[in-house]
LUMTI-851335 format. One record per residue (C-alpha): residue in three letters; x, y, z; residue number from 1. Coordinates in steps of 0.5 Angstrom, whole numbers. Example, Ala and Ser with C-alpha at 12.3 -4.5 7.8 and 13.67 -1.06 7.14 Angstrom:
2
{'Ala',{25,-9,16},1} {'Ser',{27,-2,14},2} 
END
This chain:
696
{'Met',{179,489,670},1} {'Gly',{180,484,664},2} {'Leu',{176,480,667},3} {'Gly',{170,485,669},4} {'Leu',{170,488,662},5} {'Ala',{170,480,659},6} {'Ser',{164,479,664},7} {'Thr',{160,486,661},8} {'Thr',{162,484,654},9} {'Ala',{159,477,655},10} {'Leu',{153,480,659},11} {'Ala',{151,486,653},12} {'Ala',{151,480,648},13} {'Met',{146,476,652},14} {'Val',{142,481,653},15} {'Ala',{142,483,646},16} {'Tyr',{142,477,642},17} {'Ala',{138,472,647},18} {'Asp',{134,467,643},19} {'Pro',{128,467,647},20} {'Ile',{124,461,649},21} {'Leu',{119,464,653},22} {'Lys',{112,465,650},23} {'Pro',{108,471,651},24} {'Ser',{101,469,656},25} {'Arg',{95,473,657},26} {'Gly',{94,478,662},27} {'Thr',{87,480,666},28} {'Tyr',{85,485,660},29} {'Gly',{86,479,655},30} {'Leu',{92,481,651},31} {'Ser',{99,479,651},32} {'Gly',{101,482,658},33} {'Leu',{104,481,665},34} {'Ile',{98,482,670},35} {'Asp',{94,488,670},36} {'Met',{100,491,665},37} {'Pro',{101,491,658},38} {'Thr',{106,489,655},39} {'Ala',{109,490,647},40} {'Glu',{108,483,646},41} {'Ser',{103,480,640},42} {'Ala',{100,473,639},43} {'Pro',{102,469,632},44} {'Glu',{98,473,626},45} {'Gly',{91,471,626},46} {'Met',{90,468,633},47} {'Leu',{84,468,636},48} {'Gly',{84,468,644},49} {'Ala',{79,469,649},50} {'Thr',{80,470,657},51} {'Val',{75,469,664},52} {'Phe',{78,473,670},53} {'Arg',{75,474,676},54} {'Phe',{77,478,682},55} {'Ala',{74,482,688},56} {'Gly',{67,481,685},57} {'Ala',{69,483,679},58} {'Leu',{69,479,672},59} {'Arg',{72,480,665},60} {'Val',{71,476,659},61} {'Thr',{75,478,653},62} {'Gly',{75,476,646},63} {'Thr',{82,478,642},64} {'Phe',{84,477,635},65} {'Gln',{91,478,632},66} {'Val',{88,482,626},67} {'Thr',{95,483,623},68} {'Asp',{103,481,625},69} {'Arg',{103,488,629},70} {'Leu',{95,490,630},71} {'Thr',{91,487,636},72} {'Gly',{84,487,638},73} {'Ala',{79,486,643},74} {'Phe',{72,486,645},75} {'Arg',{70,486,653},76} {'Tyr',{64,485,657},77} {'Ser',{66,486,664},78} {'Arg',{62,486,671},79} {'Val',{64,492,675},80} {'Pro',{61,491,682},81} {'Glu',{59,497,685},82} {'Leu',{62,502,681},83} {'Phe',{60,508,684},84} {'Ser',{58,508,692},85} {'Gly',{51,506,694},86} {'Gly',{50,503,686},87} {'Gly',{50,497,683},88} {'Ala',{54,493,679},89} {'Leu',{56,496,672},90} {'Tyr',{55,491,666},91} {'Asp',{61,494,661},92} {'Arg',{62,493,654},93} {'Ser',{69,496,651},94} {'Phe',{74,495,645},95} {'Asp',{81,495,646},96} {'Val',{87,496,640},97} {'Arg',{94,495,641},98} {'Tyr',{100,496,635},99} {'Arg',{107,494,635},100} {'Ile',{111,500,632},101} {'Leu',{118,497,633},102} {'Asp',{120,489,633},103} {'Glu',{125,487,638},104} {'Lys',{132,487,634},105} {'Gly',{139,487,638},106} {'Trp',{139,492,644},107} {'Arg',{132,495,641},108} {'Pro',{126,493,645},109} {'Ala',{120,491,642},110} {'Val',{115,497,642},111} {'Ala',{107,498,642},112} {'Ile',{102,503,643},113} {'Gly',{95,502,646},114} {'Met',{88,504,648},115} {'Arg',{84,500,653},116} {'Asp',{76,501,653},117} {'Phe',{77,507,647},118} {'Ile',{70,505,645},119} {'Gly',{65,504,651},120} {'Thr',{63,508,658},121} {'Gly',{70,510,659},122} {'Val',{71,506,666},123} {'Tyr',{77,502,664},124} {'Ser',{80,507,659},125} {'Gly',{87,507,659},126} {'Glu',{92,509,653},127} {'Tyr',{99,507,654},128} {'Ile',{106,506,651},129} {'Val',{110,500,652},130} {'Ala',{117,497,651},131} {'Thr',{118,489,652},132} {'Lys',{126,486,652},133} {'Thr',{128,479,652},134} {'Ile',{134,479,658},135} {'Thr',{135,471,657},136} {'Pro',{132,466,654},137} {'Arg',{128,465,660},138} {'Leu',{127,472,663},139} {'Arg',{123,478,659},140} {'Ala',{122,485,662},141} {'Thr',{117,491,661},142} {'Ala',{117,498,662},143} {'Gly',{112,503,660},144} {'Leu',{108,510,661},145} {'Gly',{101,510,662},146} {'Trp',{95,515,662},147} {'Gly',{87,515,664},148} {'Arg',{87,508,669},149} {'Leu',{94,506,668},150} {'Gly',{97,513,670},151} {'Ser',{93,513,677},152} {'Glu',{98,511,681},153} {'Gly',{105,514,682},154} {'Asp',{104,520,676},155} {'Ile',{110,523,674},156} {'Gly',{106,529,670},157} {'Thr',{101,531,666},158} {'Pro',{104,533,659},159} {'Phe',{99,533,655},160} {'Gly',{94,537,658},161} {'Asp',{89,535,664},162} {'Arg',{84,529,662},163} {'Pro',{76,531,662},164} {'Pro',{72,527,667},165} {'Leu',{68,521,666},166} {'Asn',{62,522,663},167} {'Ile',{59,515,662},168} {'Gly',{53,517,658},169} {'Thr',{50,512,653},170} {'Gly',{56,509,651},171} {'Gly',{59,506,646},172} {'Lys',{63,512,643},173} {'Ala',{70,513,642},174} {'Asn',{73,517,648},175} {'Thr',{77,522,644},176} {'Asp',{77,527,649},177} {'Gln',{81,523,653},178} {'Trp',{86,520,649},179} {'Phe',{93,521,652},180} {'Lys',{91,526,657},181} {'Gly',{92,527,665},182} {'Pro',{97,524,669},183} {'Val',{102,520,666},184} {'Ala',{105,514,670},185} {'Pro',{111,509,670},186} {'Phe',{109,501,670},187} {'Val',{115,496,670},188} {'Gly',{114,489,670},189} {'Phe',{118,481,669},190} {'Ala',{116,475,666},191} {'Trp',{121,468,668},192} {'Gln',{119,462,665},193} {'Ala',{121,457,670},194} {'Thr',{118,451,667},195} {'Asp',{116,449,660},196} {'Lys',{109,450,662},197} {'Leu',{110,454,668},198} {'Thr',{111,462,668},199} {'Leu',{112,466,674},200} {'Lys',{110,474,673},201} {'Ala',{111,480,677},202} {'Glu',{110,487,676},203} {'Tyr',{109,495,679},204} {'Ser',{102,497,677},205} {'Ser',{101,504,675},206} {'Asp',{92,503,676},207} {'Ala',{89,506,683},208} {'Tyr',{83,502,682},209} {'Pro',{80,509,684},210} {'Arg',{73,508,683},211} {'Glu',{73,501,686},212} {'Thr',{76,503,692},213} {'Ala',{72,508,693},214} {'Ala',{66,504,693},215} {'Gly',{69,499,698},216} {'Thr',{70,493,693},217} {'Phe',{76,492,695},218} {'Asp',{83,495,699},219} {'Arg',{88,496,695},220} {'Lys',{95,496,700},221} {'Ser',{100,495,694},222} {'Ser',{102,496,687},223} {'Val',{106,490,687},224} {'Asn',{102,484,683},225} {'Leu',{105,477,683},226} {'Gly',{102,471,679},227} {'Phe',{104,465,675},228} {'Asp',{101,462,669},229} {'Tyr',{100,454,667},230} {'Gln',{100,452,660},231} {'Phe',{96,446,659},232} {'Asn',{97,445,652},233} {'Arg',{98,450,646},234} {'Ser',{91,452,647},235} {'Ala',{89,453,654},236} {'Ser',{92,455,661},237} {'Val',{90,458,667},238} {'Ser',{93,463,671},239} {'Gly',{93,465,679},240} {'Tyr',{95,472,681},241} {'Tyr',{96,475,688},242} {'Leu',{94,483,687},243} {'Tyr',{95,489,690},244} {'Gly',{96,486,697},245} {'Ser',{89,484,699},246} {'Glu',{86,480,694},247} {'Leu',{87,473,689},248} {'Gly',{85,472,682},249} {'Leu',{84,466,678},250} {'Gln',{84,467,670},251} {'Phe',{82,462,664},252} {'Ser',{85,463,657},253} {'Leu',{83,459,651},254} {'Ala',{87,460,644},255} {'Ile',{85,458,637},256} {'Asp',{89,458,631},257} {'Pro',{85,458,625},258} {'Arg',{91,455,621},259} {'Arg',{91,449,625},260} {'Pro',{85,445,626},261} {'Pro',{83,440,631},262} {'Ala',{82,435,626},263} {'Pro',{87,433,621},264} {'Ser',{85,435,613},265} {'Gly',{85,430,607},266} {'Leu',{80,425,610},267} {'Glu',{76,426,603},268} {'Thr',{77,420,598},269} {'Ala',{83,421,593},270} {'Pro',{81,424,587},271} {'Leu',{81,419,581},272} {'Pro',{89,420,577},273} {'Val',{89,423,571},274} {'Arg',{89,419,565},275} {'Pro',{94,421,559},276} {'Arg',{92,420,552},277} {'Pro',{96,415,548},278} {'Ala',{103,418,545},279} {'Arg',{101,425,543},280} {'Ala',{100,427,535},281} {'Thr',{101,433,531},282} {'Asn',{94,435,531},283} {'Pro',{88,433,536},284} {'Glu',{84,431,529},285} {'Asp',{90,425,529},286} {'Trp',{87,422,535},287} {'Gly',{80,421,530},288} {'Thr',{74,425,530},289} {'Asp',{70,420,527},290} {'Trp',{66,419,534},291} {'Thr',{63,426,533},292} {'Ala',{58,423,528},293} {'Asp',{55,418,532},294} {'Pro',{49,421,536},295} {'Lys',{50,416,542},296} {'Val',{57,418,544},297} {'His',{55,425,547},298} {'Pro',{49,422,552},299} {'Gly',{54,417,554},300} {'Ile',{60,421,555},301} {'Gln',{55,426,560},302} {'Asp',{52,420,563},303} {'Ala',{59,418,565},304} {'Val',{62,425,567},305} {'Ala',{55,426,571},306} {'Lys',{56,419,575},307} {'Ala',{63,420,576},308} {'Met',{62,428,579},309} {'Glu',{56,425,583},310} {'Lys',{61,420,587},311} {'Asp',{66,426,588},312} {'Gly',{60,430,591},313} {'Met',{59,435,585},314} {'Leu',{53,436,580},315} {'Leu',{54,436,573},316} {'Glu',{49,441,571},317} {'Ser',{50,441,563},318} {'Met',{56,439,558},319} {'Ala',{57,442,551},320} {'Leu',{62,437,547},321} {'Ser',{65,438,540},322} {'Ala',{71,435,537},323} {'Thr',{77,439,540},324} {'Arg',{73,442,546},325} {'Ala',{69,440,552},326} {'Glu',{64,445,557},327} {'Val',{62,442,564},328} {'Arg',{58,447,568},329} {'Val',{59,444,575},330} {'Arg',{56,445,582},331} {'Asn',{60,444,587},332} {'Arg',{57,441,594},333} {'Arg',{62,438,597},334} {'Tyr',{69,442,598},335} {'Leu',{70,449,601},336} {'Ala',{75,451,596},337} {'Gln',{73,451,589},338} {'Pro',{79,450,586},339} {'Gln',{79,442,589},340} {'Ala',{72,441,585},341} {'Ile',{76,444,579},342} {'Gly',{82,439,580},343} {'Arg',{78,433,580},344} {'Ser',{73,435,574},345} {'Ala',{79,436,570},346} {'Arg',{81,429,572},347} {'Ile',{75,426,570},348} {'Leu',{74,429,564},349} {'Thr',{82,426,562},350} {'Arg',{78,419,564},351} {'Ala',{72,421,560},352} {'Leu',{73,424,554},353} {'Pro',{76,422,547},354} {'Pro',{83,423,546},355} {'Ser',{82,429,541},356} {'Val',{79,434,546},357} {'Glu',{84,438,548},358} {'Thr',{81,444,551},359} {'Phe',{77,443,557},360} {'Val',{72,449,560},361} {'Ile',{70,448,568},362} {'Thr',{64,453,569},363} {'Ser',{63,454,576},364} {'Val',{55,454,578},365} {'Ser',{52,457,584},366} {'Glu',{45,458,585},367} {'Gly',{43,456,578},368} {'Met',{48,461,576},369} {'Pro',{54,460,572},370} {'Thr',{59,465,575},371} {'Ser',{66,463,572},372} {'Ser',{70,459,567},373} {'Ile',{77,456,567},374} {'Thr',{79,454,561},375} {'Leu',{86,448,561},376} {'Arg',{89,445,556},377} {'Arg',{88,437,557},378} {'Ser',{96,437,555},379} {'Asp',{98,441,561},380} {'Ile',{94,437,565},381} {'Glu',{97,431,563},382} {'Ala',{104,434,564},383} {'Leu',{103,437,570},384} {'Glu',{100,433,575},385} {'Ser',{106,431,579},386} {'Gln',{108,439,579},387} {'Glu',{106,444,585},388} {'Ser',{99,447,583},389} {'Ile',{102,454,581},390} {'Ala',{104,451,575},391} {'Ile',{98,449,572},392} {'Leu',{95,456,575},393} {'Arg',{100,459,570},394} {'Glu',{97,456,564},395} {'Ala',{89,457,567},396} {'Arg',{85,462,564},397} {'Phe',{79,465,568},398} {'Ser',{73,469,564},399} {'Asp',{66,471,565},400} {'Ala',{62,464,564},401} {'Val',{57,469,560},402} {'Ala',{61,473,556},403} {'Ala',{63,468,551},404} {'Pro',{58,462,552},405} {'Gln',{59,455,549},406} {'Glu',{54,453,544},407} {'Gly',{51,446,544},408} {'Leu',{50,446,552},409} {'Val',{46,440,554},410} {'Arg',{42,439,560},411} {'Thr',{44,433,564},412} {'Pro',{37,429,564},413} {'Asn',{33,428,571},414} {'Ile',{37,434,575},415} {'Tyr',{31,439,575},416} {'Pro',{26,439,579},417} {'Arg',{31,437,585},418} {'Phe',{29,437,593},419} {'Val',{34,436,598},420} {'Trp',{32,436,606},421} {'Ser',{36,436,613},422} {'Leu',{34,435,620},423} {'Ser',{40,438,624},424} {'Pro',{41,441,631},425} {'Tyr',{41,448,632},426} {'Gly',{43,453,637},427} {'Glu',{42,460,639},428} {'Ala',{45,464,645},429} {'Ser',{44,471,648},430} {'Val',{49,474,651},431} {'Phe',{50,481,655},432} {'Asp',{44,481,659},433} {'Pro',{45,484,666},434} {'Asp',{40,478,669},435} {'Asp',{44,473,666},436} {'Pro',{49,474,662},437} {'Leu',{49,467,658},438} {'Arg',{42,464,655},439} {'Ala',{42,459,650},440} {'Asp',{37,455,646},441} {'Phe',{38,448,643},442} {'Gly',{34,445,638},443} {'Leu',{32,441,631},444} {'Gln',{32,445,625},445} {'Leu',{28,441,619},446} {'Ala',{30,445,612},447} {'Gly',{28,443,605},448} {'Arg',{30,446,598},449} {'Tyr',{26,445,592},450} {'Glu',{29,447,585},451} {'Phe',{24,448,580},452} {'Ala',{30,450,574},453} {'Pro',{36,453,575},454} {'Gly',{36,459,579},455} {'Leu',{29,458,581},456} {'Ile',{29,456,588},457} {'Leu',{23,455,593},458} {'Ser',{27,454,600},459} {'Gly',{24,454,608},460} {'Ser',{26,452,615},461} {'Val',{22,451,622},462} {'Arg',{25,450,628},463} {'Lys',{23,446,635},464} {'Lys',{27,448,641},465} {'Val',{29,442,645},466} {'Ile',{32,445,651},467} {'Gly',{34,452,653},468} {'Asn',{32,459,657},469} {'Leu',{32,464,652},470} {'Asp',{24,465,654},471} {'Glu',{26,466,661},472} {'Ser',{29,473,659},473} {'Thr',{25,478,663},474} {'Arg',{29,484,659},475} {'Ile',{24,488,655},476} {'Ser',{26,493,650},477} {'Asp',{27,500,654},478} {'Ser',{27,503,646},479} {'Thr',{23,510,645},480} {'Val',{23,509,638},481} {'Arg',{20,503,633},482} {'His',{22,496,635},483} {'Val',{25,494,629},484} {'Arg',{30,489,633},485} {'Ser',{29,490,640},486} {'Asp',{24,486,641},487} {'Leu',{28,479,639},488} {'Val',{26,476,646},489} {'Leu',{19,476,644},490} {'Tyr',{20,472,638},491} {'Gln',{24,467,642},492} {'Lys',{19,467,647},493} {'Glu',{13,466,642},494} {'Gly',{16,463,636},495} {'Asp',{17,455,638},496} {'Pro',{16,452,634},497} {'Gly',{16,457,629},498} {'Ile',{18,458,621},499} {'His',{25,461,621},500} {'Asp',{24,463,613},501} {'Leu',{20,460,607},502} {'Thr',{22,463,600},503} {'Leu',{21,463,593},504} {'Ala',{28,466,590},505} {'Trp',{30,467,582},506} {'Tyr',{38,468,581},507} {'Ala',{39,470,574},508} {'Arg',{45,473,570},509} {'Pro',{42,479,566},510} {'Ala',{49,481,562},511} {'Pro',{56,479,563},512} {'Asn',{59,481,569},513} {'Leu',{52,482,572},514} {'Tyr',{48,478,577},515} {'Ser',{41,479,580},516} {'Arg',{37,476,586},517} {'Val',{29,477,587},518} {'Thr',{27,473,594},519} {'Val',{19,473,596},520} {'Gly',{16,470,602},521} {'Leu',{18,470,610},522} {'Leu',{25,473,608},523} {'Glu',{27,471,616},524} {'Arg',{25,471,623},525} {'Met',{22,478,623},526} {'Tyr',{20,480,616},527} {'Gly',{17,478,611},528} {'Gly',{16,481,603},529} {'Val',{20,482,597},530} {'Ser',{28,483,597},531} {'Gly',{31,485,590},532} {'Glu',{39,486,588},533} {'Leu',{43,487,583},534} {'Leu',{51,486,583},535} {'Trp',{56,488,578},536} {'Lys',{62,483,579},537} {'Pro',{68,481,573},538} {'Val',{71,475,575},539} {'Asp',{78,478,575},540} {'Ser',{76,484,579},541} {'Arg',{78,486,586},542} {'Leu',{72,491,586},543} {'Ala',{64,489,586},544} {'Leu',{58,494,586},545} {'Gly',{51,492,588},546} {'Ala',{44,495,589},547} {'Glu',{39,492,593},548} {'Val',{31,494,594},549} {'Asn',{26,491,599},550} {'Tyr',{19,491,601},551} {'Val',{17,488,608},552} {'Lys',{13,487,613},553} {'Gln',{14,486,620},554} {'Arg',{12,479,623},555} {'Asp',{8,477,629},556} {'Phe',{12,474,635},557} {'Asp',{9,467,634},558} {'Thr',{13,467,627},559} {'Met',{8,464,623},560} {'Phe',{4,467,618},561} {'Thr',{1,473,621},562} {'Phe',{4,480,621},563} {'Arg',{4,486,625},564} {'Asp',{2,493,623},565} {'Tyr',{9,496,621},566} {'Glu',{12,496,614},567} {'Val',{17,499,611},568} {'Ala',{22,500,604},569} {'Thr',{29,499,605},570} {'Gly',{35,499,601},571} {'His',{43,500,599},572} {'Val',{48,501,594},573} {'Ser',{54,497,597},574} {'Ala',{61,497,594},575} {'Tyr',{66,491,596},576} {'Tyr',{73,491,596},577} {'Asp',{79,486,596},578} {'Phe',{85,489,599},579} {'Gly',{89,483,598},580} {'Gln',{93,478,604},581} {'Gly',{86,476,606},582} {'Phe',{82,483,608},583} {'Thr',{76,485,605},584} {'Gly',{72,491,605},585} {'Gln',{65,493,605},586} {'Ile',{61,500,605},587} {'Asp',{53,500,604},588} {'Val',{50,506,604},589} {'Gly',{42,507,604},590} {'Arg',{36,506,609},591} {'Tyr',{35,501,615},592} {'Leu',{28,498,617},593} {'Leu',{27,504,622},594} {'Gly',{27,509,616},595} {'Asp',{34,512,618},596} {'Trp',{39,513,613},597} {'Gly',{47,512,614},598} {'Ala',{52,508,612},599} {'Thr',{55,501,615},600} {'Phe',{63,500,615},601} {'Thr',{65,493,615},602} {'Leu',{72,490,615},603} {'Asp',{74,482,614},604} {'Arg',{80,478,615},605} {'Glu',{79,471,612},606} {'Phe',{83,465,611},607} {'Ala',{85,460,606},608} {'Asn',{81,455,610},609} {'Gly',{74,459,610},610} {'Trp',{76,462,618},611} {'Lys',{73,469,617},612} {'Val',{73,475,623},613} {'Gly',{70,482,622},614} {'Ala',{68,488,625},615} {'Tyr',{62,493,622},616} {'Ala',{60,499,625},617} {'Thr',{53,503,622},618} {'Ile',{52,511,623},619} {'Thr',{45,513,621},620} {'Asp',{42,520,622},621} {'Leu',{38,517,629},622} {'Ser',{40,521,634},623} {'Glu',{45,518,640},624} {'Ala',{39,519,645},625} {'Asp',{33,516,640},626} {'Phe',{39,510,639},627} {'Gly',{39,509,647},628} {'Glu',{45,505,650},629} {'Gly',{51,504,645},630} {'Ser',{50,510,641},631} {'Phe',{50,507,634},632} {'Asp',{50,499,632},633} {'Lys',{57,495,632},634} {'Gly',{59,488,632},635} {'Val',{64,483,631},636} {'Arg',{62,477,626},637} {'Leu',{66,470,626},638} {'Thr',{65,465,621},639} {'Ile',{68,458,622},640} {'Pro',{68,452,617},641} {'Val',{65,445,619},642} {'Ser',{70,442,616},643} {'Trp',{76,446,620},644} {'Thr',{73,442,626},645} {'Thr',{71,435,622},646} {'Gly',{77,435,617},647} {'Lys',{72,432,612},648} {'Pro',{70,436,606},649} {'Ser',{64,441,607},650} {'Val',{62,447,604},651} {'Asn',{58,448,610},652} {'Lys',{60,454,615},653} {'Val',{58,457,622},654} {'Ser',{56,464,623},655} {'Thr',{55,468,628},656} {'Val',{54,476,630},657} {'Ile',{57,478,637},658} {'Lys',{53,485,638},659} {'Pro',{54,489,645},660} {'Leu',{47,491,645},661} {'Asn',{41,489,640},662} {'Arg',{38,496,639},663} {'Asp',{34,499,633},664} {'Gly',{37,504,629},665} {'Gly',{42,502,624},666} {'Ala',{38,495,623},667} {'Arg',{39,492,616},668} {'Leu',{34,486,614},669} {'Asp',{37,479,614},670} {'Val',{36,476,608},671} {'Asp',{39,469,606},672} {'Gly',{43,469,599},673} {'Arg',{46,476,598},674} {'Leu',{49,475,591},675} {'Tyr',{57,477,593},676} {'Asp',{58,472,598},677} {'Thr',{54,467,593},678} {'Ile',{59,468,587},679} {'Arg',{65,470,590},680} {'Ser',{68,464,592},681} {'Thr',{68,462,585},682} {'His',{71,468,582},683} {'Gln',{79,469,581},684} {'Gly',{82,472,587},685} {'Asp',{79,467,592},686} {'Met',{81,461,587},687} {'Gln',{88,464,586},688} {'Ile',{88,464,594},689} {'Gln',{85,457,595},690} {'Trp',{89,454,588},691} {'Gly',{94,449,593},692} {'Arg',{88,444,593},693} {'Phe',{88,443,586},694} {'Trp',{91,437,586},695} {'Arg',{87,435,593},696} 
END
């Protein structure tokens, strides 16, 4: 009896406090899971994932994002073969969400609640509550209750009422009337880490696949699924499954951690070291200020500073110099983190300025506009160079660059007018076309930029396709309203080569905390006209408010200088807010390209290294019937900094928007250089996040 009690106690301790080495792996729906059944596990915060799963003629392509430590989101594009008897395949778009309510601790399992296909056609719709517990360091058990698809096999009752029948309709809406309704059924499963790379899985599935089996897609003979997951490295894995006693499935998975770049950072040249002054004196004047009487000193110092900054990837726009104070207005052309440019500028100033200059004011310039100033004491820079960057941040003072302008600013000679050009590759993809789910073009883009004066910029780009098949699409818009966006395929067919954009823009600072932009010309591929914007954004404020007005005309499909017979006035008032922890929100209210009125809601998660993942939804007064498939406009947007992939400093980023459908309702003008994104990296909130690179 004593031996039995001791054994039971040891087993209980192992169950309650096992130190797991089993890592979460992805199920067939893309999120961390068993096979078809979910678990309460989560990927590391910020992790992006992609899976491709093939089974019985079905295809699921899923992208996932671990929004927070507890919240997971997913977008899926699926081919569901012969969904209904005698019908063709359904190409379905759906969204999932899962939230981990409880963490695993002691005897308590991790517990999560989630919904599959809660926005979409509802073909995969199912809700669940699930618990996952580590039994041994290599063995993990999961059990849960499911509704919808996950309650269609072996149900044990209908605790929350009947579930309305599936009505696909135009799709794209939250199917709230079905959530947690109808029969509920249990599911269970296990995952075992056989080796460091191999995980074996088994589950009892509560998904009956009722429509697929009724249509004869496959024969469901069992509720038991078996599978393996083999991890090649920290990013890539392959999984194989024996499903429902009759079918084989194969899946490839990819995981990307924005915090772990593929190339090492720090490949840029080292900054110049701080040059300390001679032994400190009581007053700055004790170092001597006779140099201020020599008219050649200021030009000589400005020339030396400009050349040093040019070598370091920065442009000295102007400079003011007195016996004890210097202001430099600097355009950062190389470093994604603005504090890195500020820190390098400060180092250069310690080497170029006379010892009596104690106060440095370093003003950031974006599109010719002075956007913010950082005031530093030279003595602090000298004393804290070997300290952590937080020490110099405590001494820095942020202010609006035009609130108290420095007198005597002298523009650096020969920087205006300024012409730059580039020839670079470009890529454009089309996804979710049922005839060919992935089409793409690749070619060359010739871009140029001529700066007449600070803030006055002529720019444009021309594209020529080299290879691709976007022009082979046969999909023609079935929209019953004016085709303000849904004729994209016609622009892709006829606009090669084409002028992508050609604009004259004027940026200015009309008052403290205010920024303005006026842009005229061929604003984007589909529209030309005039766009005006005004933004209120204090340097130290989380909140920004803006207004934009546009009057545009639709361009011809050849994307040259001719126009179609549609013109429209659009405009929005906008509010932007930085919630902290990398989350920013935006609300735009106003009139869209179709003439419909409504609002766009956007939430982004941004990392300190420049990665950004976000989602948006637009609701307007256009009816669901007029909007068509999808019911309303929505999508996911992704921004990847070039420096993340190369390890070399660069301000360039690659951005894309993934939309389930390209419809006409809620369409907004895609004008370049909107003010909030232009200035925010130079304001206090963003700079404090990236301040760790000040001494880099």
